[in-house]
DRENSE-83570 format. One record per residue (C-alpha): residue in three letters; x, y, z. Coordinates in nm, 2 decimals. Layout:
% residues N
{torse ALA, {X, Y, Z}}
...
***
This chain:
% residues 448
{torse UNK, {0.00, 0.00, 0.00}}
{torse UNK, {0.16, 0.33, -0.11}}
{torse UNK, {0.19, 0.62, 0.14}}
{torse UNK, {-0.06, 0.88, 0.03}}
{torse UNK, {0.02, 1.25, -0.02}}
{torse UNK, {-0.15, 1.55, -0.17}}
{torse UNK, {0.16, 1.64, -0.37}}
{torse UNK, {0.49, 1.46, -0.45}}
{torse UNK, {0.78, 1.67, -0.57}}
{torse UNK, {1.06, 1.50, -0.75}}
{torse UNK, {1.37, 1.72, -0.70}}
{torse UNK, {1.49, 1.95, -0.43}}
{torse UNK, {1.63, 2.23, -0.64}}
{torse UNK, {1.49, 2.58, -0.68}}
{torse UNK, {1.17, 2.49, -0.86}}
{torse UNK, {1.09, 2.18, -0.65}}
{torse UNK, {1.15, 2.36, -0.32}}
{torse UNK, {0.94, 2.65, -0.42}}
{torse UNK, {0.65, 2.43, -0.52}}
{torse UNK, {0.67, 2.21, -0.21}}
{torse UNK, {0.70, 2.50, 0.04}}
{torse UNK, {0.41, 2.70, -0.12}}
{torse UNK, {0.19, 2.39, -0.14}}
{torse UNK, {0.26, 2.31, 0.23}}
{torse UNK, {0.17, 2.67, 0.32}}
{torse UNK, {-0.18, 2.60, 0.19}}
{torse UNK, {-0.21, 2.29, 0.40}}
{torse UNK, {-0.11, 2.03, 0.15}}
{torse UNK, {0.06, 1.71, 0.26}}
{torse UNK, {0.38, 1.71, 0.06}}
{torse UNK, {0.66, 1.46, 0.00}}
{torse UNK, {0.99, 1.58, -0.15}}
{torse UNK, {1.24, 1.34, -0.31}}
{torse UNK, {1.60, 1.46, -0.35}}
{torse UNK, {1.89, 1.21, -0.36}}
{torse UNK, {2.16, 1.48, -0.36}}
{torse UNK, {2.21, 1.81, -0.17}}
{torse UNK, {1.91, 2.04, -0.11}}
{torse UNK, {1.92, 2.35, -0.33}}
{torse UNK, {2.00, 2.17, -0.66}}
{torse UNK, {2.24, 2.31, -0.91}}
{torse UNK, {2.19, 2.68, -0.82}}
{torse UNK, {2.29, 2.65, -0.46}}
{torse UNK, {2.56, 2.38, -0.49}}
{torse UNK, {2.72, 2.40, -0.83}}
{torse UNK, {2.57, 2.70, -1.01}}
{torse UNK, {2.44, 3.05, -0.93}}
{torse UNK, {2.56, 3.08, -0.57}}
{torse UNK, {2.92, 2.95, -0.59}}
{torse UNK, {2.96, 3.11, -0.93}}
{torse UNK, {2.84, 3.45, -0.81}}
{torse UNK, {3.08, 3.43, -0.51}}
{torse UNK, {3.36, 3.36, -0.75}}
{torse UNK, {3.25, 3.65, -0.96}}
{torse UNK, {3.26, 3.88, -0.66}}
{torse UNK, {3.62, 3.76, -0.60}}
{torse UNK, {3.70, 3.85, -0.96}}
{torse UNK, {3.54, 4.19, -0.91}}
{torse UNK, {3.76, 4.25, -0.61}}
{torse UNK, {4.07, 4.15, -0.81}}
{torse UNK, {3.97, 4.40, -1.08}}
{torse UNK, {3.91, 4.66, -0.82}}
{torse UNK, {4.27, 4.62, -0.70}}
{torse UNK, {4.39, 4.70, -1.04}}
{torse UNK, {4.16, 4.99, -1.07}}
{torse UNK, {4.28, 5.12, -0.73}}
{torse UNK, {4.64, 5.13, -0.86}}
{torse UNK, {4.53, 5.36, -1.14}}
{torse UNK, {4.34, 5.57, -0.89}}
{torse UNK, {4.67, 5.62, -0.70}}
{torse UNK, {4.66, 5.36, -0.42}}
{torse UNK, {5.00, 5.24, -0.34}}
{torse UNK, {4.95, 4.87, -0.27}}
{torse UNK, {5.01, 4.61, -0.54}}
{torse UNK, {4.73, 4.36, -0.62}}
{torse UNK, {4.75, 4.04, -0.43}}
{torse UNK, {4.65, 3.69, -0.54}}
{torse UNK, {4.34, 3.52, -0.40}}
{torse UNK, {4.40, 3.26, -0.13}}
{torse UNK, {4.20, 3.01, -0.32}}
{torse UNK, {4.17, 2.75, -0.04}}
{torse UNK, {4.06, 3.01, 0.21}}
{torse UNK, {3.80, 3.14, -0.04}}
{torse UNK, {3.68, 2.79, -0.12}}
{torse UNK, {3.62, 2.71, 0.25}}
{torse UNK, {3.44, 3.04, 0.30}}
{torse UNK, {3.22, 2.98, 0.00}}
{torse UNK, {3.14, 2.62, 0.11}}
{torse UNK, {3.05, 2.73, 0.46}}
{torse UNK, {2.80, 2.98, 0.31}}
{torse UNK, {2.65, 2.71, 0.09}}
{torse UNK, {2.62, 2.47, 0.38}}
{torse UNK, {2.43, 2.74, 0.57}}
{torse UNK, {2.18, 2.77, 0.28}}
{torse UNK, {2.12, 2.39, 0.28}}
{torse UNK, {2.07, 2.39, 0.66}}
{torse UNK, {1.81, 2.67, 0.63}}
{torse UNK, {1.63, 2.48, 0.36}}
{torse UNK, {1.62, 2.17, 0.57}}
{torse UNK, {1.48, 2.36, 0.87}}
{torse UNK, {1.21, 2.53, 0.65}}
{torse UNK, {1.10, 2.19, 0.51}}
{torse UNK, {1.08, 2.04, 0.86}}
{torse UNK, {0.89, 2.34, 0.99}}
{torse UNK, {0.65, 2.31, 0.70}}
{torse UNK, {0.58, 1.95, 0.77}}
{torse UNK, {0.71, 1.83, 0.44}}
{torse UNK, {0.84, 1.47, 0.44}}
{torse UNK, {1.18, 1.46, 0.28}}
{torse UNK, {1.31, 1.15, 0.12}}
{torse UNK, {1.69, 1.16, 0.06}}
{torse UNK, {1.66, 0.94, -0.24}}
{torse UNK, {1.55, 0.94, -0.60}}
{torse UNK, {1.22, 0.84, -0.74}}
{torse UNK, {1.07, 0.69, -1.05}}
{torse UNK, {0.71, 0.65, -1.18}}
{torse UNK, {0.55, 0.31, -1.16}}
{torse UNK, {0.21, 0.45, -1.26}}
{torse UNK, {0.06, 0.80, -1.33}}
{torse UNK, {0.00, 0.86, -0.96}}
{torse UNK, {0.26, 0.64, -0.79}}
{torse UNK, {0.63, 0.70, -0.74}}
{torse UNK, {0.88, 0.44, -0.62}}
{torse UNK, {1.18, 0.55, -0.42}}
{torse UNK, {1.52, 0.41, -0.48}}
{torse UNK, {1.49, 0.21, -0.15}}
{torse UNK, {1.17, 0.04, -0.28}}
{torse UNK, {0.90, 0.24, -0.10}}
{torse UNK, {0.59, 0.35, -0.30}}
{torse UNK, {0.44, 0.69, -0.26}}
{torse UNK, {0.10, 0.80, -0.41}}
{torse UNK, {-0.04, 1.14, -0.49}}
{torse UNK, {-0.30, 1.29, -0.72}}
{torse UNK, {-0.06, 1.57, -0.80}}
{torse UNK, {0.31, 1.52, -0.89}}
{torse UNK, {0.56, 1.78, -0.99}}
{torse UNK, {0.88, 1.69, -1.18}}
{torse UNK, {1.15, 1.93, -1.09}}
{torse UNK, {1.47, 1.72, -1.14}}
{torse UNK, {1.67, 1.99, -1.31}}
{torse UNK, {1.96, 1.92, -1.55}}
{torse UNK, {2.33, 1.83, -1.55}}
{torse UNK, {2.63, 1.93, -1.76}}
{torse UNK, {2.65, 1.76, -2.10}}
{torse UNK, {2.93, 1.51, -2.15}}
{torse UNK, {3.05, 1.44, -2.49}}
{torse UNK, {3.15, 1.10, -2.63}}
{torse UNK, {3.50, 1.21, -2.72}}
{torse UNK, {3.85, 1.06, -2.66}}
{torse UNK, {3.99, 1.20, -2.34}}
{torse UNK, {3.68, 1.40, -2.24}}
{torse UNK, {3.72, 1.27, -1.88}}
{torse UNK, {4.06, 1.46, -1.86}}
{torse UNK, {3.87, 1.79, -1.85}}
{torse UNK, {3.62, 1.93, -1.60}}
{torse UNK, {3.25, 2.02, -1.63}}
{torse UNK, {3.10, 2.31, -1.43}}
{torse UNK, {3.01, 2.08, -1.14}}
{torse UNK, {3.39, 2.01, -1.09}}
{torse UNK, {3.53, 2.35, -1.10}}
{torse UNK, {3.42, 2.45, -0.75}}
{torse UNK, {3.62, 2.16, -0.61}}
{torse UNK, {3.95, 2.29, -0.74}}
{torse UNK, {4.21, 2.34, -0.47}}
{torse UNK, {4.41, 2.60, -0.67}}
{torse UNK, {4.36, 2.84, -0.95}}
{torse UNK, {4.48, 2.68, -1.28}}
{torse UNK, {4.76, 2.88, -1.45}}
{torse UNK, {4.64, 2.80, -1.80}}
{torse UNK, {4.28, 2.69, -1.88}}
{torse UNK, {4.09, 2.63, -2.20}}
{torse UNK, {3.72, 2.68, -2.18}}
{torse UNK, {3.52, 2.50, -2.45}}
{torse UNK, {3.18, 2.65, -2.53}}
{torse UNK, {3.00, 2.97, -2.60}}
{torse UNK, {2.71, 2.99, -2.36}}
{torse UNK, {2.66, 3.14, -2.01}}
{torse UNK, {2.89, 2.90, -1.83}}
{torse UNK, {3.17, 2.93, -2.08}}
{torse UNK, {3.17, 3.31, -2.10}}
{torse UNK, {3.13, 3.36, -1.73}}
{torse UNK, {3.40, 3.13, -1.62}}
{torse UNK, {3.64, 3.26, -1.89}}
{torse UNK, {3.60, 3.61, -1.76}}
{torse UNK, {3.62, 3.55, -1.39}}
{torse UNK, {3.92, 3.31, -1.42}}
{torse UNK, {4.10, 3.56, -1.63}}
{torse UNK, {4.03, 3.83, -1.37}}
{torse UNK, {4.18, 3.61, -1.10}}
{torse UNK, {4.50, 3.55, -1.29}}
{torse UNK, {4.46, 3.25, -1.52}}
{torse UNK, {4.56, 3.25, -1.88}}
{torse UNK, {4.23, 3.17, -2.06}}
{torse UNK, {4.15, 3.04, -2.41}}
{torse UNK, {3.79, 3.03, -2.51}}
{torse UNK, {3.71, 2.78, -2.78}}
{torse UNK, {3.37, 2.84, -2.94}}
{torse UNK, {3.18, 2.64, -3.20}}
{torse UNK, {2.99, 2.93, -3.35}}
{torse UNK, {2.87, 3.25, -3.19}}
{torse UNK, {2.90, 3.36, -2.82}}
{torse UNK, {2.58, 3.38, -2.62}}
{torse UNK, {2.30, 3.29, -2.87}}
{torse UNK, {1.98, 3.46, -2.76}}
{torse UNK, {2.15, 3.78, -2.66}}
{torse UNK, {2.17, 4.09, -2.87}}
{torse UNK, {2.44, 4.03, -3.13}}
{torse UNK, {2.58, 4.39, -3.12}}
{torse UNK, {2.63, 4.38, -2.75}}
{torse UNK, {2.77, 4.03, -2.76}}
{torse UNK, {3.03, 4.14, -3.01}}
{torse UNK, {3.12, 4.43, -2.78}}
{torse UNK, {3.15, 4.19, -2.49}}
{torse UNK, {3.38, 3.97, -2.69}}
{torse UNK, {3.60, 4.27, -2.77}}
{torse UNK, {3.62, 4.35, -2.39}}
{torse UNK, {3.73, 3.99, -2.33}}
{torse UNK, {4.00, 4.01, -2.59}}
{torse UNK, {4.13, 4.33, -2.44}}
{torse UNK, {4.15, 4.15, -2.11}}
{torse UNK, {4.38, 3.89, -2.26}}
{torse UNK, {4.14, 3.61, -2.33}}
{torse UNK, {4.21, 3.43, -2.65}}
{torse UNK, {3.88, 3.36, -2.84}}
{torse UNK, {3.87, 3.11, -3.12}}
{torse UNK, {3.56, 3.06, -3.33}}
{torse UNK, {3.46, 2.77, -3.55}}
{torse UNK, {3.62, 2.49, -3.35}}
{torse UNK, {3.52, 2.13, -3.39}}
{torse UNK, {3.61, 1.93, -3.08}}
{torse UNK, {3.77, 1.59, -3.16}}
{torse UNK, {3.92, 1.50, -2.82}}
{torse UNK, {4.15, 1.58, -2.54}}
{torse UNK, {4.49, 1.43, -2.46}}
{torse UNK, {4.77, 1.46, -2.21}}
{torse UNK, {5.12, 1.54, -2.32}}
{torse UNK, {5.44, 1.64, -2.13}}
{torse UNK, {5.34, 2.00, -2.15}}
{torse UNK, {4.99, 1.96, -2.03}}
{torse UNK, {4.65, 1.89, -2.18}}
{torse UNK, {4.61, 1.94, -2.55}}
{torse UNK, {4.27, 2.00, -2.71}}
{torse UNK, {4.23, 1.86, -3.06}}
{torse UNK, {4.04, 2.08, -3.29}}
{torse UNK, {3.93, 1.94, -3.62}}
{torse UNK, {3.94, 2.28, -3.79}}
{torse UNK, {4.24, 2.46, -3.65}}
{torse UNK, {4.45, 2.16, -3.53}}
{torse UNK, {4.58, 2.10, -3.18}}
{torse UNK, {4.55, 2.39, -2.94}}
{torse UNK, {4.83, 2.51, -2.71}}
{torse UNK, {4.88, 2.29, -2.41}}
{torse UNK, {4.71, 2.40, -2.09}}
{torse UNK, {4.68, 2.29, -1.73}}
{torse UNK, {4.30, 2.24, -1.72}}
{torse UNK, {4.01, 2.22, -1.96}}
{torse UNK, {3.65, 2.32, -1.88}}
{torse UNK, {3.39, 2.16, -2.10}}
{torse UNK, {3.09, 2.41, -2.10}}
{torse UNK, {2.90, 2.25, -2.39}}
{torse UNK, {2.55, 2.27, -2.26}}
{torse UNK, {2.33, 2.08, -2.02}}
{torse UNK, {2.09, 1.78, -2.04}}
{torse UNK, {1.76, 1.73, -1.85}}
{torse UNK, {1.75, 1.48, -1.56}}
{torse UNK, {1.46, 1.29, -1.71}}
{torse UNK, {1.62, 0.97, -1.82}}
{torse UNK, {1.58, 0.78, -1.49}}
{torse UNK, {1.23, 0.87, -1.40}}
{torse UNK, {1.05, 0.60, -1.61}}
{torse UNK, {0.83, 0.86, -1.76}}
{torse UNK, {0.67, 0.61, -2.00}}
{torse UNK, {0.50, 0.45, -1.70}}
{torse UNK, {0.32, 0.77, -1.63}}
{torse UNK, {0.25, 0.87, -1.99}}
{torse UNK, {0.47, 1.18, -1.98}}
{torse UNK, {0.61, 1.29, -2.31}}
{torse UNK, {0.96, 1.44, -2.37}}
{torse UNK, {1.12, 1.60, -2.67}}
{torse UNK, {1.42, 1.46, -2.86}}
{torse UNK, {1.66, 1.60, -2.60}}
{torse UNK, {1.47, 1.46, -2.31}}
{torse UNK, {1.31, 1.78, -2.19}}
{torse UNK, {0.96, 1.72, -2.03}}
{torse UNK, {0.70, 1.88, -2.26}}
{torse UNK, {0.48, 2.13, -2.09}}
{torse UNK, {0.21, 2.38, -2.19}}
{torse UNK, {0.17, 2.73, -2.06}}
{torse UNK, {0.03, 2.60, -1.73}}
{torse UNK, {0.32, 2.36, -1.65}}
{torse UNK, {0.10, 2.07, -1.74}}
{torse UNK, {0.26, 1.76, -1.89}}
{torse UNK, {0.09, 1.52, -2.13}}
{torse UNK, {-0.03, 1.32, -1.83}}
{torse UNK, {-0.32, 1.46, -1.61}}
{torse UNK, {-0.21, 1.55, -1.26}}
{torse UNK, {0.16, 1.55, -1.35}}
{torse UNK, {0.35, 1.89, -1.39}}
{torse UNK, {0.70, 2.00, -1.46}}
{torse UNK, {0.90, 2.31, -1.37}}
{torse UNK, {1.25, 2.43, -1.41}}
{torse UNK, {1.54, 2.32, -1.62}}
{torse UNK, {1.40, 1.97, -1.69}}
{torse UNK, {1.15, 2.15, -1.92}}
{torse UNK, {1.42, 2.33, -2.11}}
{torse UNK, {1.22, 2.66, -2.09}}
{torse UNK, {1.41, 2.97, -1.98}}
{torse UNK, {1.66, 2.78, -1.77}}
{torse UNK, {1.71, 3.03, -1.49}}
{torse UNK, {1.66, 2.99, -1.12}}
{torse UNK, {1.41, 3.27, -1.07}}
{torse UNK, {1.20, 3.12, -1.35}}
{torse UNK, {1.19, 2.78, -1.18}}
{torse UNK, {1.10, 2.94, -0.85}}
{torse UNK, {0.82, 3.15, -1.00}}
{torse UNK, {0.68, 2.86, -1.20}}
{torse UNK, {0.68, 2.63, -0.89}}
{torse UNK, {0.51, 2.89, -0.67}}
{torse UNK, {0.24, 2.98, -0.93}}
{torse UNK, {0.17, 2.61, -0.99}}
{torse UNK, {0.12, 2.56, -0.62}}
{torse UNK, {-0.11, 2.86, -0.60}}
{torse UNK, {-0.32, 2.71, -0.88}}
{torse UNK, {-0.33, 2.36, -0.74}}
{torse UNK, {-0.38, 2.43, -0.37}}
{torse UNK, {-0.43, 2.81, -0.32}}
{torse UNK, {-0.76, 2.86, -0.50}}
{torse UNK, {-0.61, 3.07, -0.78}}
{torse UNK, {-0.72, 2.89, -1.10}}
{torse UNK, {-0.56, 3.16, -1.33}}
{torse UNK, {-0.22, 3.15, -1.16}}
{torse UNK, {0.06, 3.06, -1.41}}
{torse UNK, {0.40, 3.19, -1.51}}
{torse UNK, {0.42, 3.41, -1.82}}
{torse UNK, {0.75, 3.35, -1.99}}
{torse UNK, {0.76, 3.69, -2.17}}
{torse UNK, {0.99, 3.97, -2.04}}
{torse UNK, {1.21, 3.75, -1.83}}
{torse UNK, {1.53, 3.95, -1.74}}
{torse UNK, {1.86, 3.77, -1.77}}
{torse UNK, {2.22, 3.85, -1.69}}
{torse UNK, {2.55, 3.70, -1.80}}
{torse UNK, {2.80, 3.76, -1.52}}
{torse UNK, {3.08, 3.83, -1.76}}
{torse UNK, {3.34, 4.09, -1.72}}
{torse UNK, {3.17, 4.33, -1.77}}
{torse UNK, {2.82, 4.19, -1.71}}
{torse UNK, {2.57, 4.18, -1.99}}
{torse UNK, {2.20, 4.22, -1.90}}
{torse UNK, {1.88, 4.21, -2.11}}
{torse UNK, {1.50, 4.20, -2.08}}
{torse UNK, {1.26, 4.16, -2.37}}
{torse UNK, {1.35, 4.12, -2.74}}
{torse UNK, {1.69, 4.14, -2.90}}
{torse UNK, {1.72, 4.38, -3.20}}
{torse UNK, {1.72, 4.08, -3.43}}
{torse UNK, {1.40, 3.94, -3.28}}
{torse UNK, {1.23, 4.28, -3.28}}
{torse UNK, {1.31, 4.35, -3.64}}
{torse UNK, {1.18, 4.01, -3.74}}
{torse UNK, {0.86, 4.07, -3.54}}
{torse UNK, {0.79, 4.44, -3.59}}
{torse UNK, {0.98, 4.53, -3.90}}
{torse UNK, {0.98, 4.91, -3.99}}
{torse UNK, {0.79, 4.99, -3.67}}
{torse UNK, {1.10, 4.93, -3.47}}
{torse UNK, {1.31, 5.22, -3.35}}
{torse UNK, {1.65, 5.16, -3.18}}
{torse UNK, {1.80, 5.40, -2.93}}
{torse UNK, {2.17, 5.33, -2.86}}
{torse UNK, {2.44, 5.49, -2.65}}
{torse UNK, {2.80, 5.43, -2.57}}
{torse UNK, {3.00, 5.60, -2.30}}
{torse UNK, {3.29, 5.55, -2.06}}
{torse UNK, {3.15, 5.49, -1.71}}
{torse UNK, {3.28, 5.74, -1.46}}
{torse UNK, {3.47, 5.48, -1.25}}
{torse UNK, {3.67, 5.38, -1.55}}
{torse UNK, {3.70, 5.72, -1.71}}
{torse UNK, {3.86, 5.87, -1.40}}
{torse UNK, {4.13, 5.60, -1.41}}
{torse UNK, {4.19, 5.66, -1.78}}
{torse UNK, {4.05, 5.33, -1.89}}
{torse UNK, {3.91, 5.34, -2.24}}
{torse UNK, {3.65, 5.06, -2.23}}
{torse UNK, {3.29, 5.16, -2.28}}
{torse UNK, {2.95, 5.07, -2.15}}
{torse UNK, {2.68, 5.01, -2.42}}
{torse UNK, {2.31, 5.04, -2.38}}
{torse UNK, {2.02, 4.98, -2.62}}
{torse UNK, {1.65, 5.05, -2.59}}
{torse UNK, {1.41, 4.90, -2.85}}
{torse UNK, {1.08, 5.07, -2.91}}
{torse UNK, {0.78, 4.99, -3.13}}
{torse UNK, {0.49, 5.18, -3.28}}
{torse UNK, {0.38, 5.54, -3.26}}
{torse UNK, {0.36, 5.53, -2.88}}
{torse UNK, {0.71, 5.38, -2.87}}
{torse UNK, {0.64, 5.09, -2.64}}
{torse UNK, {0.96, 4.95, -2.51}}
{torse UNK, {1.01, 4.59, -2.62}}
{torse UNK, {1.37, 4.54, -2.53}}
{torse UNK, {1.65, 4.68, -2.31}}
{torse UNK, {2.01, 4.57, -2.32}}
{torse UNK, {2.30, 4.69, -2.10}}
{torse UNK, {2.67, 4.59, -2.12}}
{torse UNK, {2.88, 4.74, -1.85}}
{torse UNK, {2.95, 4.77, -1.47}}
{torse UNK, {2.63, 4.75, -1.27}}
{torse UNK, {2.42, 4.61, -1.55}}
{torse UNK, {2.31, 4.32, -1.33}}
{torse UNK, {2.16, 4.56, -1.07}}
{torse UNK, {2.01, 4.84, -1.27}}
{torse UNK, {1.80, 4.63, -1.51}}
{torse UNK, {1.57, 4.48, -1.25}}
{torse UNK, {1.37, 4.80, -1.20}}
{torse UNK, {1.34, 4.85, -1.57}}
{torse UNK, {1.21, 4.50, -1.61}}
{torse UNK, {0.93, 4.59, -1.37}}
{torse UNK, {0.85, 4.90, -1.58}}
{torse UNK, {0.84, 4.69, -1.90}}
{torse UNK, {0.59, 4.45, -1.73}}
{torse UNK, {0.37, 4.76, -1.66}}
{torse UNK, {0.38, 4.88, -2.03}}
{torse UNK, {0.68, 5.11, -2.03}}
{torse UNK, {0.69, 5.37, -2.31}}
{torse UNK, {0.98, 5.58, -2.43}}
{torse UNK, {0.80, 5.89, -2.30}}
{torse UNK, {0.80, 5.74, -1.95}}
{torse UNK, {1.18, 5.72, -1.96}}
{torse UNK, {1.20, 6.08, -2.08}}
{torse UNK, {0.97, 6.19, -1.80}}
{torse UNK, {1.19, 6.03, -1.53}}
{torse UNK, {1.44, 6.25, -1.35}}
{torse UNK, {1.79, 6.09, -1.38}}
{torse UNK, {2.01, 5.99, -1.09}}
{torse UNK, {2.34, 6.17, -1.15}}
{torse UNK, {2.62, 6.08, -1.18}}
{torse UNK, {2.54, 5.72, -1.26}}
{torse UNK, {2.54, 5.48, -1.55}}
{torse UNK, {2.17, 5.40, -1.50}}
{torse UNK, {2.07, 5.76, -1.58}}
{torse UNK, {2.18, 5.70, -1.94}}
{torse UNK, {1.88, 5.47, -1.99}}
{torse UNK, {1.63, 5.75, -1.91}}
{torse UNK, {1.84, 6.00, -2.11}}
{torse UNK, {1.89, 5.77, -2.41}}
{torse UNK, {1.79, 5.90, -2.75}}
***
């Protein structure tokens, strides 16, 4: 006889925790299955440890800027092991707080995996069976591993936080978030970095600003090679050598980070037993209400392949619980106007359409406002790098359909503008707003 719950959540990452805690708040009896550490990728091997490393990189850059401002001390190297332990202590604290919240909410946590044995029954890895009329799949994703000779000689993103020292020479293979972010922060901390890209950097972001970011990266000393075709990795006397089928063997390095995408954690769930459909890559197919192809089974977060960002998973999980248990039948996540940031050096932030998307959708109705300037903190030191901003407007009333920022502070300033866009921001609203001076953010209300 299966233990009975109102809701079973498969996965204790951002989306699963959000759904479970919100449902429990409404009085639902909830079971949460998570075989690994609570918090999922974001807390343990993603957003949190990466952002901590990015802050360390910002401090390293700040030391160099301080010299140009006139401070006398020379930049020092990061005590990597001290920082690693500091970061790990912070992460352990997050996991402890999650465990406490789950216990306080009365959620029954199973530290094991689960698989479907029927549409409303899940078997745990220890053999217990749990039943519920509502089940949420929130098992996330994992780094993609390629079937290439020597792939295991390199690291994936999960491995990089376990490093006990900063690699002197590292090759980063890939062109997405993970590749660009780690290339920039490792370079700022002192590594020699080569970025090996199959096609373009950061597909989905505005091409003009991505090109500008790439130029920033090159000026920082990062070697960027496009058009690579990975054929393998081998160890030689001088270090690891990446074999490129287009350009030939790359220069030897001390470490290689494979940042070649992620795959959904759906392959061990026995989804066929529940009638849950997936796409060709294994992503669980959902509609606009997080419904899967099986009644009473839902999916949120990276396992769906839709806007793979932590806040998206959290919002989807909460809104789903509001709908299922909170008496809010219209509650659902709208996937439009989701802000996003690449924590590169400098950061690149966007909300809404890229210029390419806006032109394809709106044609001649599109009007583009663009500005470039040296931010004050750089200009005072004599640095020549520029911040770039772009505001995309449509129609006679110039409704804002996209905002893009490349430069210091982009990750902070765009949140408020995203709120304004959700409320129907027009160009005239920007013009009517008094600027905060001197700041970089003021350029967005003065643009044009």
